[in-house]
N, CA, C and O atoms as a Maestro MAE file, in Angstrom:
{
 s_m_m2io_version
 :::
 2.0.0
}

f_m_ct {
 s_m_title
 :::
 protein
 m_atom[312] {
  # First column is atom index #
  i_m_mmod_type
  r_m_x_coord
  r_m_y_coord
  r_m_z_coord
  i_m_residue_number
  s_m_chain_name
  s_m_pdb_residue_name
  s_m_pdb_atom_name
  i_m_atomic_number
  :::
  1 25 0.769 -1.052 -0.096 1 A "MET " " N  " 7
  2 3 -0.401 0.184 0.427 1 A "MET " " CA " 6
  3 2 0.903 0.914 -0.098 1 A "MET " " C  " 6
  4 15 1.984 0.530 0.349 1 A "MET " " O  " 8
  5 25 0.860 2.015 -1.084 2 A "GLY " " N  " 7
  6 3 1.728 3.318 -1.064 2 A "GLY " " CA " 6
  7 2 1.311 4.365 -0.301 2 A "GLY " " C  " 6
  8 15 0.123 4.479 0.003 2 A "GLY " " O  " 8
  9 25 2.157 5.160 0.054 3 A "LYS " " N  " 7
  10 3 1.739 6.415 1.079 3 A "LYS " " CA " 6
  11 2 0.212 7.407 0.401 3 A "LYS " " C  " 6
  12 15 -0.380 8.191 1.142 3 A "LYS " " O  " 8
  13 25 -0.099 7.244 -0.653 4 A "THR " " N  " 7
  14 3 -1.303 7.869 -1.306 4 A "THR " " CA " 6
  15 2 -2.353 7.047 -0.797 4 A "THR " " C  " 6
  16 15 -3.147 7.728 -0.147 4 A "THR " " O  " 8
  17 25 -2.630 5.932 -0.845 5 A "ALA " " N  " 7
  18 3 -3.585 4.521 -0.458 5 A "ALA " " CA " 6
  19 2 -3.721 4.747 1.147 5 A "ALA " " C  " 6
  20 15 -4.733 4.458 1.785 5 A "ALA " " O  " 8
  21 25 -2.572 5.292 1.678 6 A "THR " " N  " 7
  22 3 -2.769 5.226 3.152 6 A "THR " " CA " 6
  23 2 -3.501 6.610 4.203 6 A "THR " " C  " 6
  24 15 -3.922 6.483 5.353 6 A "THR " " O  " 8
  25 25 -3.472 7.824 3.409 7 A "ALA " " N  " 7
  26 3 -3.564 8.608 3.618 7 A "ALA " " CA " 6
  27 2 -4.977 8.989 3.231 7 A "ALA " " C  " 6
  28 15 -5.659 9.826 3.824 7 A "ALA " " O  " 8
  29 25 -5.464 8.049 1.816 8 A "GLN " " N  " 7
  30 3 -7.112 8.210 1.471 8 A "GLN " " CA " 6
  31 2 -7.929 7.364 2.803 8 A "GLN " " C  " 6
  32 15 -9.141 7.534 2.937 8 A "GLN " " O  " 8
  33 25 -7.310 6.625 3.576 9 A "ARG " " N  " 7
  34 3 -8.242 5.728 4.412 9 A "ARG " " CA " 6
  35 2 -8.062 6.435 6.086 9 A "ARG " " C  " 6
  36 15 -7.126 6.360 6.881 9 A "ARG " " O  " 8
  37 25 -9.239 7.042 6.162 10 A "GLN " " N  " 7
  38 3 -9.506 6.910 7.918 10 A "GLN " " CA " 6
  39 2 -10.053 5.693 8.295 10 A "GLN " " C  " 6
  40 15 -10.873 5.023 7.668 10 A "GLN " " O  " 8
  41 25 -9.407 5.397 9.637 11 A "LEU " " N  " 7
  42 3 -9.768 4.553 10.599 11 A "LEU " " CA " 6
  43 2 -10.820 5.331 11.483 11 A "LEU " " C  " 6
  44 15 -10.835 6.458 11.978 11 A "LEU " " O  " 8
  45 25 -12.018 3.863 11.475 12 A "VAL " " N  " 7
  46 3 -13.097 4.160 12.048 12 A "VAL " " CA " 6
  47 2 -13.802 3.644 12.870 12 A "VAL " " C  " 6
  48 15 -14.022 2.521 12.417 12 A "VAL " " O  " 8
  49 25 -14.248 3.735 13.700 13 A "VAL " " N  " 7
  50 3 -14.954 2.676 15.156 13 A "VAL " " CA " 6
  51 2 -16.704 2.660 14.556 13 A "VAL " " C  " 6
  52 15 -17.235 3.668 14.088 13 A "VAL " " O  " 8
  53 25 -17.336 1.450 14.680 14 A "CYS " " N  " 7
  54 3 -18.462 1.506 14.397 14 A "CYS " " CA " 6
  55 2 -18.797 1.470 15.729 14 A "CYS " " C  " 6
  56 15 -18.216 1.030 16.721 14 A "CYS " " O  " 8
  57 25 -20.045 2.122 15.523 15 A "VAL " " N  " 7
  58 3 -20.855 2.495 17.199 15 A "VAL " " CA " 6
  59 2 -22.703 1.935 17.243 15 A "VAL " " C  " 6
  60 15 -23.518 1.795 18.155 15 A "VAL " " O  " 8
  61 25 -22.741 1.754 15.821 16 A "LYS " " N  " 7
  62 3 -24.047 1.376 15.470 16 A "LYS " " CA " 6
  63 2 -23.787 0.026 14.231 16 A "LYS " " C  " 6
  64 15 -22.971 -0.035 13.312 16 A "LYS " " O  " 8
  65 25 -24.781 -0.892 14.646 17 A "ASN " " N  " 7
  66 3 -25.213 -1.854 13.437 17 A "ASN " " CA " 6
  67 2 -26.377 -2.275 12.932 17 A "ASN " " C  " 6
  68 15 -26.517 -3.092 12.022 17 A "ASN " " O  " 8
  69 25 -27.366 -1.610 13.638 18 A "LYS " " N  " 7
  70 3 -28.552 -1.996 12.790 18 A "LYS " " CA " 6
  71 2 -28.731 -2.244 11.561 18 A "LYS " " C  " 6
  72 15 -28.176 -1.663 10.628 18 A "LYS " " O  " 8
  73 25 -29.600 -3.214 11.487 19 A "GLY " " N  " 7
  74 3 -30.047 -3.595 10.279 19 A "GLY " " CA " 6
  75 2 -28.527 -4.275 9.051 19 A "GLY " " C  " 6
  76 15 -28.643 -4.542 7.854 19 A "GLY " " O  " 8
  77 25 -27.508 -4.357 9.742 20 A "PHE " " N  " 7
  78 3 -26.122 -4.737 9.235 20 A "PHE " " CA " 6
  79 2 -25.238 -5.695 10.254 20 A "PHE " " C  " 6
  80 15 -24.042 -5.943 10.096 20 A "PHE " " O  " 8
  81 25 -26.124 -6.215 11.400 21 A "ALA " " N  " 7
  82 3 -25.341 -7.067 11.922 21 A "ALA " " CA " 6
  83 2 -24.226 -8.447 11.347 21 A "ALA " " C  " 6
  84 15 -23.255 -8.923 11.934 21 A "ALA " " O  " 8
  85 25 -24.731 -8.766 10.194 22 A "ALA " " N  " 7
  86 3 -24.021 -9.708 9.342 22 A "ALA " " CA " 6
  87 2 -22.491 -9.195 9.208 22 A "ALA " " C  " 6
  88 15 -21.353 -9.652 9.324 22 A "ALA " " O  " 8
  89 25 -23.381 -7.516 8.779 23 A "SER " " N  " 7
  90 3 -22.154 -7.301 7.751 23 A "SER " " CA " 6
  91 2 -20.871 -6.007 8.534 23 A "SER " " C  " 6
  92 15 -20.004 -5.385 7.920 23 A "SER " " O  " 8
  93 25 -21.143 -5.960 9.828 24 A "LEU " " N  " 7
  94 3 -20.284 -4.668 10.745 24 A "LEU " " CA " 6
  95 2 -20.513 -5.275 12.472 24 A "LEU " " C  " 6
  96 15 -21.495 -5.847 12.946 24 A "LEU " " O  " 8
  97 25 -19.575 -5.000 12.950 25 A "GLU " " N  " 7
  98 3 -19.597 -5.733 14.618 25 A "GLU " " CA " 6
  99 2 -19.374 -4.214 14.977 25 A "GLU " " C  " 6
  100 15 -18.678 -3.419 14.346 25 A "GLU " " O  " 8
  101 25 -20.087 -3.979 16.087 26 A "ARG " " N  " 7
  102 3 -20.137 -2.619 16.723 26 A "ARG " " CA " 6
  103 2 -18.601 -2.785 17.958 26 A "ARG " " C  " 6
  104 15 -18.182 -3.799 18.517 26 A "ARG " " O  " 8
  105 25 -18.173 -1.581 18.013 27 A "ARG " " N  " 7
  106 3 -16.920 -1.631 18.811 27 A "ARG " " CA " 6
  107 2 -15.473 -1.754 18.314 27 A "ARG " " C  " 6
  108 15 -14.388 -1.581 18.869 27 A "ARG " " O  " 8
  109 25 -16.046 -2.320 16.362 28 A "LYS " " N  " 7
  110 3 -14.726 -3.012 15.860 28 A "LYS " " CA " 6
  111 2 -13.918 -1.700 15.119 28 A "LYS " " C  " 6
  112 15 -14.491 -0.612 15.186 28 A "LYS " " O  " 8
  113 25 -13.067 -1.747 14.662 29 A "ILE " " N  " 7
  114 3 -12.253 -0.622 14.132 29 A "ILE " " CA " 6
  115 2 -12.272 -1.139 12.347 29 A "ILE " " C  " 6
  116 15 -11.723 -2.128 11.861 29 A "ILE " " O  " 8
  117 25 -12.995 -0.220 11.741 30 A "TYR " " N  " 7
  118 3 -12.841 -0.460 10.115 30 A "TYR " " CA " 6
  119 2 -12.160 0.388 9.509 30 A "TYR " " C  " 6
  120 15 -11.868 1.450 10.059 30 A "TYR " " O  " 8
  121 25 -11.743 0.072 8.170 31 A "VAL " " N  " 7
  122 3 -11.079 0.946 7.391 31 A "VAL " " CA " 6
  123 2 -11.828 1.821 6.482 31 A "VAL " " C  " 6
  124 15 -12.492 1.106 5.731 31 A "VAL " " O  " 8
  125 25 -11.976 2.887 6.269 32 A "SER " " N  " 7
  126 3 -13.052 4.003 5.340 32 A "SER " " CA " 6
  127 2 -11.848 4.085 4.126 32 A "SER " " C  " 6
  128 15 -10.627 3.961 4.028 32 A "SER " " O  " 8
  129 25 -12.858 4.335 3.401 33 A "ILE " " N  " 7
  130 3 -12.120 4.942 2.350 33 A "ILE " " CA " 6
  131 2 -13.055 6.230 1.155 33 A "ILE " " C  " 6
  132 15 -14.083 6.156 0.481 33 A "ILE " " O  " 8
  133 25 -12.001 7.328 1.404 34 A "ALA " " N  " 7
  134 3 -12.213 8.623 0.816 34 A "ALA " " CA " 6
  135 2 -13.065 8.343 -0.400 34 A "ALA " " C  " 6
  136 15 -12.665 7.730 -1.390 34 A "ALA " " O  " 8
  137 25 -14.700 9.023 -0.180 35 A "ASP " " N  " 7
  138 3 -15.387 8.719 -1.313 35 A "ASP " " CA " 6
  139 2 -16.241 10.367 -0.822 35 A "ASP " " C  " 6
  140 15 -17.016 10.506 0.125 35 A "ASP " " O  " 8
  141 25 -15.824 11.357 -1.725 36 A "GLU " " N  " 7
  142 3 -16.662 12.392 -1.437 36 A "GLU " " CA " 6
  143 2 -18.196 12.470 -2.126 36 A "GLU " " C  " 6
  144 15 -19.080 13.248 -1.768 36 A "GLU " " O  " 8
  145 25 -18.292 11.486 -3.191 37 A "GLN " " N  " 7
  146 3 -19.655 11.163 -3.492 37 A "GLN " " CA " 6
  147 2 -20.591 10.768 -2.582 37 A "GLN " " C  " 6
  148 15 -21.688 11.309 -2.450 37 A "GLN " " O  " 8
  149 25 -20.094 9.618 -1.800 38 A "ALA " " N  " 7
  150 3 -21.146 9.183 -0.854 38 A "ALA " " CA " 6
  151 2 -21.086 10.192 0.608 38 A "ALA " " C  " 6
  152 15 -22.103 10.146 1.299 38 A "ALA " " O  " 8
  153 25 -20.291 10.816 0.946 39 A "GLN " " N  " 7
  154 3 -19.800 11.303 2.023 39 A "GLN " " CA " 6
  155 2 -21.081 13.104 1.891 39 A "GLN " " C  " 6
  156 15 -21.420 13.798 2.850 39 A "GLN " " O  " 8
  157 25 -21.510 13.349 0.216 40 A "SER " " N  " 7
  158 3 -22.660 14.630 0.251 40 A "SER " " CA " 6
  159 2 -23.480 13.690 0.362 40 A "SER " " C  " 6
  160 15 -24.200 14.391 1.073 40 A "SER " " O  " 8
  161 25 -24.328 12.242 0.284 41 A "HIS " " N  " 7
  162 3 -25.097 11.726 0.871 41 A "HIS " " CA " 6
  163 2 -25.309 11.445 1.926 41 A "HIS " " C  " 6
  164 15 -26.441 11.084 2.249 41 A "HIS " " O  " 8
  165 25 -24.285 11.519 2.823 42 A "LYS " " N  " 7
  166 3 -24.212 11.327 4.910 42 A "LYS " " CA " 6
  167 2 -23.833 9.630 4.579 42 A "LYS " " C  " 6
  168 15 -24.510 8.737 5.088 42 A "LYS " " O  " 8
  169 25 -23.004 9.425 3.927 43 A "LEU " " N  " 7
  170 3 -22.844 7.651 3.670 43 A "LEU " " CA " 6
  171 2 -20.754 7.863 3.934 43 A "LEU " " C  " 6
  172 15 -19.960 8.804 3.933 43 A "LEU " " O  " 8
  173 25 -20.688 6.370 4.119 44 A "ILE " " N  " 7
  174 3 -19.460 6.369 4.709 44 A "ILE " " CA " 6
  175 2 -18.687 4.873 3.892 44 A "ILE " " C  " 6
  176 15 -19.222 3.803 4.184 44 A "ILE " " O  " 8
  177 25 -17.757 4.837 3.138 45 A "ARG " " N  " 7
  178 3 -17.390 3.760 2.217 45 A "ARG " " CA " 6
  179 2 -16.284 3.082 3.130 45 A "ARG " " C  " 6
  180 15 -15.170 3.527 3.405 45 A "ARG " " O  " 8
  181 25 -16.929 1.780 3.568 46 A "VAL " " N  " 7
  182 3 -16.093 0.699 4.336 46 A "VAL " " CA " 6
  183 2 -15.892 -0.418 4.308 46 A "VAL " " C  " 6
  184 15 -16.830 -1.189 4.103 46 A "VAL " " O  " 8
  185 25 -14.861 -0.790 4.465 47 A "ILE " " N  " 7
  186 3 -14.180 -2.149 4.217 47 A "ILE " " CA " 6
  187 2 -14.851 -3.450 5.681 47 A "ILE " " C  " 6
  188 15 -14.472 -3.743 6.815 47 A "ILE " " O  " 8
  189 25 -15.770 -3.793 4.940 48 A "ASP " " N  " 7
  190 3 -16.725 -4.212 6.210 48 A "ASP " " CA " 6
  191 2 -16.197 -6.002 6.018 48 A "ASP " " C  " 6
  192 15 -15.294 -6.287 5.231 48 A "ASP " " O  " 8
  193 25 -16.974 -7.163 6.927 49 A "GLU " " N  " 7
  194 3 -16.244 -8.470 7.519 49 A "GLU " " CA " 6
  195 2 -16.569 -9.094 5.953 49 A "GLU " " C  " 6
  196 15 -16.259 -10.269 5.755 49 A "GLU " " O  " 8
  197 25 -17.003 -8.547 5.184 50 A "SER " " N  " 7
  198 3 -16.609 -9.354 3.706 50 A "SER " " CA " 6
  199 2 -15.438 -9.624 3.213 50 A "SER " " C  " 6
  200 15 -15.037 -10.683 2.730 50 A "SER " " O  " 8
  201 25 -14.643 -8.147 3.418 51 A "GLY " " N  " 7
  202 3 -13.698 -7.688 3.224 51 A "GLY " " CA " 6
  203 2 -13.815 -6.768 1.197 51 A "GLY " " C  " 6
  204 15 -13.019 -6.464 0.309 51 A "GLY " " O  " 8
  205 25 -14.848 -6.720 1.361 52 A "ASP " " N  " 7
  206 3 -15.633 -5.626 0.420 52 A "ASP " " CA " 6
  207 2 -15.868 -4.398 0.642 52 A "ASP " " C  " 6
  208 15 -16.113 -4.291 1.843 52 A "ASP " " O  " 8
  209 25 -15.941 -3.164 0.002 53 A "ASP " " N  " 7
  210 3 -15.966 -1.774 0.640 53 A "ASP " " CA " 6
  211 2 -17.694 -1.943 0.125 53 A "ASP " " C  " 6
  212 15 -18.030 -2.549 -0.893 53 A "ASP " " O  " 8
  213 25 -18.541 -1.335 0.977 54 A "TYR " " N  " 7
  214 3 -19.841 -0.615 0.740 54 A "TYR " " CA " 6
  215 2 -20.177 0.412 1.391 54 A "TYR " " C  " 6
  216 15 -19.457 0.633 2.365 54 A "TYR " " O  " 8
  217 25 -21.118 1.220 1.191 55 A "LEU " " N  " 7
  218 3 -21.668 2.453 1.614 55 A "LEU " " CA " 6
  219 2 -22.699 2.270 3.094 55 A "LEU " " C  " 6
  220 15 -23.816 1.789 2.901 55 A "LEU " " O  " 8
  221 25 -22.421 2.544 4.128 56 A "TYR " " N  " 7
  222 3 -23.435 2.953 5.366 56 A "TYR " " CA " 6
  223 2 -23.796 4.116 5.388 56 A "TYR " " C  " 6
  224 15 -23.608 4.949 4.501 56 A "TYR " " O  " 8
  225 25 -24.497 4.306 6.689 57 A "PRO " " N  " 7
  226 3 -25.230 5.884 6.877 57 A "PRO " " CA " 6
  227 2 -23.630 6.027 8.063 57 A "PRO " " C  " 6
  228 15 -23.090 5.206 8.803 57 A "PRO " " O  " 8
  229 25 -23.332 7.465 7.733 58 A "GLN " " N  " 7
  230 3 -21.963 7.444 8.476 58 A "GLN " " CA " 6
  231 2 -22.092 7.759 9.784 58 A "GLN " " C  " 6
  232 15 -21.106 7.962 10.493 58 A "GLN " " O  " 8
  233 25 -23.583 7.844 10.311 59 A "LYS " " N  " 7
  234 3 -23.873 8.201 12.176 59 A "LYS " " CA " 6
  235 2 -23.331 6.710 12.610 59 A "LYS " " C  " 6
  236 15 -22.938 6.633 13.774 59 A "LYS " " O  " 8
  237 25 -23.253 5.343 11.695 60 A "MET " " N  " 7
  238 3 -22.898 4.485 12.223 60 A "MET " " CA " 6
  239 2 -21.521 4.347 12.893 60 A "MET " " C  " 6
  240 15 -21.179 3.495 13.714 60 A "MET " " O  " 8
  241 25 -20.596 5.642 12.232 61 A "PHE " " N  " 7
  242 3 -18.921 5.180 12.764 61 A "PHE " " CA " 6
  243 2 -18.755 6.298 13.256 61 A "PHE " " C  " 6
  244 15 -19.414 7.324 13.087 61 A "PHE " " O  " 8
  245 25 -17.505 6.036 14.125 62 A "VAL " " N  " 7
  246 3 -16.854 7.900 14.240 62 A "VAL " " CA " 6
  247 2 -15.619 7.429 14.120 62 A "VAL " " C  " 6
  248 15 -15.171 6.347 14.499 62 A "VAL " " O  " 8
  249 25 -14.896 8.640 13.362 63 A "PRO " " N  " 7
  250 3 -13.261 8.272 13.242 63 A "PRO " " CA " 6
  251 2 -12.926 8.584 14.705 63 A "PRO " " C  " 6
  252 15 -13.501 9.177 15.617 63 A "PRO " " O  " 8
  253 25 -11.339 7.710 14.499 64 A "ILE " " N  " 7
  254 3 -10.500 7.544 15.342 64 A "ILE " " CA " 6
  255 2 -8.998 8.243 14.951 64 A "ILE " " C  " 6
  256 15 -8.576 8.294 13.795 64 A "ILE " " O  " 8
  257 25 -8.408 8.672 15.918 65 A "SER " " N  " 7
  258 3 -6.806 8.725 15.509 65 A "SER " " CA " 6
  259 2 -6.058 7.716 16.615 65 A "SER " " C  " 6
  260 15 -6.488 7.646 17.766 65 A "SER " " O  " 8
  261 25 -4.951 6.974 16.185 66 A "LEU " " N  " 7
  262 3 -4.222 6.289 17.054 66 A "LEU " " CA " 6
  263 2 -2.807 6.541 16.620 66 A "LEU " " C  " 6
  264 15 -2.550 7.040 15.524 66 A "LEU " " O  " 8
  265 25 -2.276 6.336 17.127 67 A "PRO " " N  " 7
  266 3 -0.486 6.573 16.758 67 A "PRO " " CA " 6
  267 2 0.035 6.183 16.334 67 A "PRO " " C  " 6
  268 15 0.253 4.984 16.502 67 A "PRO " " O  " 8
  269 25 0.609 6.890 15.485 68 A "GLN " " N  " 7
  270 3 1.556 6.243 13.676 68 A "GLN " " CA " 6
  271 2 1.810 4.985 13.522 68 A "GLN " " C  " 6
  272 15 1.511 4.420 12.470 68 A "GLN " " O  " 8
  273 25 2.494 4.241 14.703 69 A "PRO " " N  " 7
  274 3 2.845 2.684 14.389 69 A "PRO " " CA " 6
  275 2 1.859 2.077 14.822 69 A "PRO " " C  " 6
  276 15 1.741 0.937 14.373 69 A "PRO " " O  " 8
  277 25 0.615 2.624 15.983 70 A "VAL " " N  " 7
  278 3 -0.267 1.326 15.493 70 A "VAL " " CA " 6
  279 2 -1.010 1.472 14.402 70 A "VAL " " C  " 6
  280 15 -1.225 0.378 13.881 70 A "VAL " " O  " 8
  281 25 -1.586 2.540 13.729 71 A "ARG " " N  " 7
  282 3 -2.171 3.185 12.641 71 A "ARG " " CA " 6
  283 2 -1.669 2.349 11.614 71 A "ARG " " C  " 6
  284 15 -2.481 1.765 10.896 71 A "ARG " " O  " 8
  285 25 -0.494 2.208 11.442 72 A "ARG " " N  " 7
  286 3 0.229 1.574 10.508 72 A "ARG " " CA " 6
  287 2 0.187 0.155 10.558 72 A "ARG " " C  " 6
  288 15 0.278 -0.472 9.502 72 A "ARG " " O  " 8
  289 25 0.019 -0.635 12.009 73 A "ALA " " N  " 7
  290 3 -0.167 -2.354 12.192 73 A "ALA " " CA " 6
  291 2 -1.708 -1.969 11.737 73 A "ALA " " C  " 6
  292 15 -2.115 -3.019 11.240 73 A "ALA " " O  " 8
  293 25 -2.488 -1.254 11.678 74 A "VAL " " N  " 7
  294 3 -4.120 -1.447 11.933 74 A "VAL " " CA " 6
  295 2 -4.280 -1.657 9.776 74 A "VAL " " C  " 6
  296 15 -4.907 -2.541 9.192 74 A "VAL " " O  " 8
  297 25 -3.620 -0.717 9.256 75 A "LEU " " N  " 7
  298 3 -3.729 -0.752 8.340 75 A "LEU " " CA " 6
  299 2 -3.331 -1.720 7.189 75 A "LEU " " C  " 6
  300 15 -3.913 -1.921 6.124 75 A "LEU " " O  " 8
  301 25 -1.615 -2.539 7.926 76 A "THR " " N  " 7
  302 3 -1.368 -3.136 6.657 76 A "THR " " CA " 6
  303 2 -1.634 -4.630 7.617 76 A "THR " " C  " 6
  304 15 -0.947 -5.623 7.379 76 A "THR " " O  " 8
  305 25 -2.749 -4.640 8.752 77 A "ALA " " N  " 7
  306 3 -3.101 -6.200 8.600 77 A "ALA " " CA " 6
  307 2 -4.825 -5.979 8.207 77 A "ALA " " C  " 6
  308 15 -5.603 -6.917 8.380 77 A "ALA " " O  " 8
  309 25 -5.327 -4.576 7.642 78 A "ALA " " N  " 7
  310 3 -6.545 -5.110 7.506 78 A "ALA " " CA " 6
  311 2 -6.324 -5.548 5.567 78 A "ALA " " C  " 6
  312 15 -7.239 -6.090 4.948 78 A "ALA " " O  " 8
  :::
 }
 m_bond[311] {
  # First column is bond index #
  i_m_from
  i_m_to
  i_m_order
  :::
  1 1 2 1
  2 2 3 1
  3 3 4 2
  4 3 5 1
  5 5 6 1
  6 6 7 1
  7 7 8 2
  8 7 9 1
  9 9 10 1
  10 10 11 1
  11 11 12 2
  12 11 13 1
  13 13 14 1
  14 14 15 1
  15 15 16 2
  16 15 17 1
  17 17 18 1
  18 18 19 1
  19 19 20 2
  20 19 21 1
  21 21 22 1
  22 22 23 1
  23 23 24 2
  24 23 25 1
  25 25 26 1
  26 26 27 1
  27 27 28 2
  28 27 29 1
  29 29 30 1
  30 30 31 1
  31 31 32 2
  32 31 33 1
  33 33 34 1
  34 34 35 1
  35 35 36 2
  36 35 37 1
  37 37 38 1
  38 38 39 1
  39 39 40 2
  40 39 41 1
  41 41 42 1
  42 42 43 1
  43 43 44 2
  44 43 45 1
  45 45 46 1
  46 46 47 1
  47 47 48 2
  48 47 49 1
  49 49 50 1
  50 50 51 1
  51 51 52 2
  52 51 53 1
  53 53 54 1
  54 54 55 1
  55 55 56 2
  56 55 57 1
  57 57 58 1
  58 58 59 1
  59 59 60 2
  60 59 61 1
  61 61 62 1
  62 62 63 1
  63 63 64 2
  64 63 65 1
  65 65 66 1
  66 66 67 1
  67 67 68 2
  68 67 69 1
  69 69 70 1
  70 70 71 1
  71 71 72 2
  72 71 73 1
  73 73 74 1
  74 74 75 1
  75 75 76 2
  76 75 77 1
  77 77 78 1
  78 78 79 1
  79 79 80 2
  80 79 81 1
  81 81 82 1
  82 82 83 1
  83 83 84 2
  84 83 85 1
  85 85 86 1
  86 86 87 1
  87 87 88 2
  88 87 89 1
  89 89 90 1
  90 90 91 1
  91 91 92 2
  92 91 93 1
  93 93 94 1
  94 94 95 1
  95 95 96 2
  96 95 97 1
  97 97 98 1
  98 98 99 1
  99 99 100 2
  100 99 101 1
  101 101 102 1
  102 102 103 1
  103 103 104 2
  104 103 105 1
  105 105 106 1
  106 106 107 1
  107 107 108 2
  108 107 109 1
  109 109 110 1
  110 110 111 1
  111 111 112 2
  112 111 113 1
  113 113 114 1
  114 114 115 1
  115 115 116 2
  116 115 117 1
  117 117 118 1
  118 118 119 1
  119 119 120 2
  120 119 121 1
  121 121 122 1
  122 122 123 1
  123 123 124 2
  124 123 125 1
  125 125 126 1
  126 126 127 1
  127 127 128 2
  128 127 129 1
  129 129 130 1
  130 130 131 1
  131 131 132 2
  132 131 133 1
  133 133 134 1
  134 134 135 1
  135 135 136 2
  136 135 137 1
  137 137 138 1
  138 138 139 1
  139 139 140 2
  140 139 141 1
  141 141 142 1
  142 142 143 1
  143 143 144 2
  144 143 145 1
  145 145 146 1
  146 146 147 1
  147 147 148 2
  148 147 149 1
  149 149 150 1
  150 150 151 1
  151 151 152 2
  152 151 153 1
  153 153 154 1
  154 154 155 1
  155 155 156 2
  156 155 157 1
  157 157 158 1
  158 158 159 1
  159 159 160 2
  160 159 161 1
  161 161 162 1
  162 162 163 1
  163 163 164 2
  164 163 165 1
  165 165 166 1
  166 166 167 1
  167 167 168 2
  168 167 169 1
  169 169 170 1
  170 170 171 1
  171 171 172 2
  172 171 173 1
  173 173 174 1
  174 174 175 1
  175 175 176 2
  176 175 177 1
  177 177 178 1
  178 178 179 1
  179 179 180 2
  180 179 181 1
  181 181 182 1
  182 182 183 1
  183 183 184 2
  184 183 185 1
  185 185 186 1
  186 186 187 1
  187 187 188 2
  188 187 189 1
  189 189 190 1
  190 190 191 1
  191 191 192 2
  192 191 193 1
  193 193 194 1
  194 194 195 1
  195 195 196 2
  196 195 197 1
  197 197 198 1
  198 198 199 1
  199 199 200 2
  200 199 201 1
  201 201 202 1
  202 202 203 1
  203 203 204 2
  204 203 205 1
  205 205 206 1
  206 206 207 1
  207 207 208 2
  208 207 209 1
  209 209 210 1
  210 210 211 1
  211 211 212 2
  212 211 213 1
  213 213 214 1
  214 214 215 1
  215 215 216 2
  216 215 217 1
  217 217 218 1
  218 218 219 1
  219 219 220 2
  220 219 221 1
  221 221 222 1
  222 222 223 1
  223 223 224 2
  224 223 225 1
  225 225 226 1
  226 226 227 1
  227 227 228 2
  228 227 229 1
  229 229 230 1
  230 230 231 1
  231 231 232 2
  232 231 233 1
  233 233 234 1
  234 234 235 1
  235 235 236 2
  236 235 237 1
  237 237 238 1
  238 238 239 1
  239 239 240 2
  240 239 241 1
  241 241 242 1
  242 242 243 1
  243 243 244 2
  244 243 245 1
  245 245 246 1
  246 246 247 1
  247 247 248 2
  248 247 249 1
  249 249 250 1
  250 250 251 1
  251 251 252 2
  252 251 253 1
  253 253 254 1
  254 254 255 1
  255 255 256 2
  256 255 257 1
  257 257 258 1
  258 258 259 1
  259 259 260 2
  260 259 261 1
  261 261 262 1
  262 262 263 1
  263 263 264 2
  264 263 265 1
  265 265 266 1
  266 266 267 1
  267 267 268 2
  268 267 269 1
  269 269 270 1
  270 270 271 1
  271 271 272 2
  272 271 273 1
  273 273 274 1
  274 274 275 1
  275 275 276 2
  276 275 277 1
  277 277 278 1
  278 278 279 1
  279 279 280 2
  280 279 281 1
  281 281 282 1
  282 282 283 1
  283 283 284 2
  284 283 285 1
  285 285 286 1
  286 286 287 1
  287 287 288 2
  288 287 289 1
  289 289 290 1
  290 290 291 1
  291 291 292 2
  292 291 293 1
  293 293 294 1
  294 294 295 1
  295 295 296 2
  296 295 297 1
  297 297 298 1
  298 298 299 1
  299 299 300 2
  300 299 301 1
  301 301 302 1
  302 302 303 1
  303 303 304 2
  304 303 305 1
  305 305 306 1
  306 306 307 1
  307 307 308 2
  308 307 309 1
  309 309 310 1
  310 310 311 1
  311 311 312 2
  :::
 }
}
C-alpha cells in the first residue's frame, strides 16, 4: 500500500450496526475509504466483514486517531 493510498484511508469505529449485524461489529475498528460523492449523501465507504467496501450511513461510525505505529499496524493487517 503506497503513501497516497494510506493517506486516503481513515480509521473508524462502528458504534451502531442496526440492520447490518452480519456485515458490521459494534466497537470494531474499520478502514474507510475517501469517497466525496458518498459523503455528500451522508454515507461512508467502509471495508466490512466481507473484505469488500460498501456504503453505510455515516452516523454508524466515529472517526478515530491512533498513534502512527498503531495506525500503520492496523492498516497493514486490514
